[in-house]
N, C-alpha and C positions, 0 to 999 in steps of 0.2 A: 589893443588886443594882442595877447601873447601868441607865440607861434603854435603852441599846442591847440589853443582854442580855434585858431585859424584853420589848422589842419582838420580838426573835428568838423568844422563847417564845410570845408571843401569835400570831405568824404561823404557827409550827409547829402550835399548837393549832387554828387556823383550818383548816389543811390536813388535820389528822387528822379534823376534824369535817365535812370534805367541802365547805368553802366554795368552794375552787378545785380542779379536777380536774387530772389529769396533762396536761401540755402546754398548759394554759389560761394565758392572760396575766393577770397581776395588774393591779389598777387603777394609775393613775399614781402617782408618788411624792407629788405634791401631795395627791391624794385620800387616800392612806394616811396621810400625815403629819397631815392634819387629823383623820382618824378616830381615830388613836392619840394625838393631842395632843402631838406632838413636832415638832422642826424637821426639815427635810429632810436635814440632815447626819447626824443620829442615825439616821433611817430608812434612809438610803443605806448606812450602816455595817452595820446589821442585815441588809439585803438582801445586801450583799457577803459577810457572814459565812455566810449560808445558801447563797449561791452557791459559796463555798469548800468547803462540805460536800457539794456536789453535789445539793442539794435544789432550788435555783433556778438558772436560767440568765439572766444579765443581759447585755443587748446595748445598748451606748450608742446612744441615740436610738430604741430600740425597746422599752424597758422590760424587765420581768422575767416569765418564765413558769415554770411548775412543771416541773421536770425529774425529780424523784423524790419520793416521799412519805416523811416522817420516820418513824422507828421510834416506835410508840405505847407501847412498854414496854422497859425496859433489856434484858430477856431476848431481845427481837427483834434486838438489836444483836450478839448473840453470833456470832462469825465461824463457828464450827463448825456451829451450827444453820442459819445462812443458807446455808452451802455445801451442807449435806445437802439443804435444801429446793431449792436451785438444781439439784442433780443430779437431783432427782425431777421438777421442773416444766419447766425451761428447755429440755432436749432436745426435748420435745414441742412447745414453742413455736417453736423453730428449725425443727423439721420442718414445722410448719404454714406458717411464714413462707416456706420454700423453695418451697412450692407456690403461694403467693399473691403473692409479690413480682414486681414488674414491672421490666423492664430499666432504666427511668429511676431506680427506687428502688435497684437494685443499684449504680448510679453513686454515690449518696449514701453507701453503705456503703464503697465503694472509696476514697472520699476520706478516710475515717476511718482506714483501716488504715495508710497511710504516716505519719500523725500518731503512731500507736502505735509504729511502728518507729523513727521519728526520736527520740521521747522515750526509747526504750530505749537507743539508741546514745549519747544525750547524758546519760544518767543522770538524766533529769527524771521522777522517780517520780510526782509529782502529775499531770502530763499523761498519763503512761503509764496511770495508773489511770482518770482521767476519760474518756479516749478509749475505753477498753475498756467502761466503763459505758455511754457514749453509743452504742457499737456495738449492744449488746443492746437498749437502749431504743428506738433508731431501728428496728431490725429488727422488734421486736414491734409497733411503731406501724403498720407496713405491713399488719398483719393486719386493722386497722380495728375492733378490739374493745376497749372501754375496760376491761372486766373482765380481759382478758388483760394489758393494760398495768399494771393495779393489782397483779395477781398477780406479775408480773415485778418490779415496783418493791419489793414487799414482801419478796421472797426474795433479791434481789441483795445481796451483801455491801456494807456501807457503805464509802465511799471512805477514811475514816481507817483502818479496819481493814485494808483492802487495802494502803494505803501502808505501814503498820507491817509487814505481812507481806513485801512486796517489799523493804523496806529491809533485811530480814534474809537475803535470798536472794542467791545468786551470779548472775552474768550468764547462765550456761547454763540455770539454772532458769527465769529470766524469758524466755529465748529459746524454751524448750519451751512455755510458756504461749502465747506469741505465735504459735508455729507452729500450735497448735490453733485459734486465732482465725482465722488465715489459711485454715485448712482449712474452717472453717464458711463463710466467704465463697465459697470455691471451690465447695463443694457447692451453695450457693444459685445461683451462676452457671449451674450445670448442672441446676438443679431436681432435685437428688439428695436427696430427703427423708430417706432412710435415713442417708446419710453426714453430712448436716447434724446430725441427732440424735446420731449417734455422736461427731462432732467436738465438739459441745457437751458431751456427757457426759465426754469425755476432758479438755476444758478445765477443767471444774470438779473432776474427779477429780485433775488435776495440782495445782490450788490446794489441794484438801483434803490431799493428800500433803505439800505444803509447810507447811501449817498444823500438821499433826501432828508434823513435824520441828522446828518452831519451839520 
């Protein structure tokens, strides 16, 4: 195993052990490189790899923060299991969010939706997936409960699984999923808790149907 892969695994293990929580910023590259006894180039490559998997978010000049928690066991990565869990949990989370969210926070979600739409039109599957995951993570964050954030992160399908799923789908199927996401946002704008929950259920139901056809 090369050093980069080793550092990736060490960082993942630290996340699973609760060293850093969701949305918490990691120490600087210099501090982490010294801790793991590697050069900053190797560390930066490991951080980039985790960012590519949607676990970290790295912004130039601002460092890295935790975006999602890694799966603790291969079984947790199963797309069907995660979609089933999402259908059970996330509609309730979106329902609560629609009642708690503020107008300024709605704006942050409104900025994400065009990114999803543009990625869909351009055939950019990676951005299409990442922006959708970001939408749910941001929405849940506005509830202000770390346990809710952790539950959402644990059940959301992994980015790689979703990318493989969307790569096998036609444009119409992807547009259907996008329409449900837009409906969730519309329900939140109107503080319609029932419709927010219904739209979230339909969103994950559509994904589940696509996965079953795959």
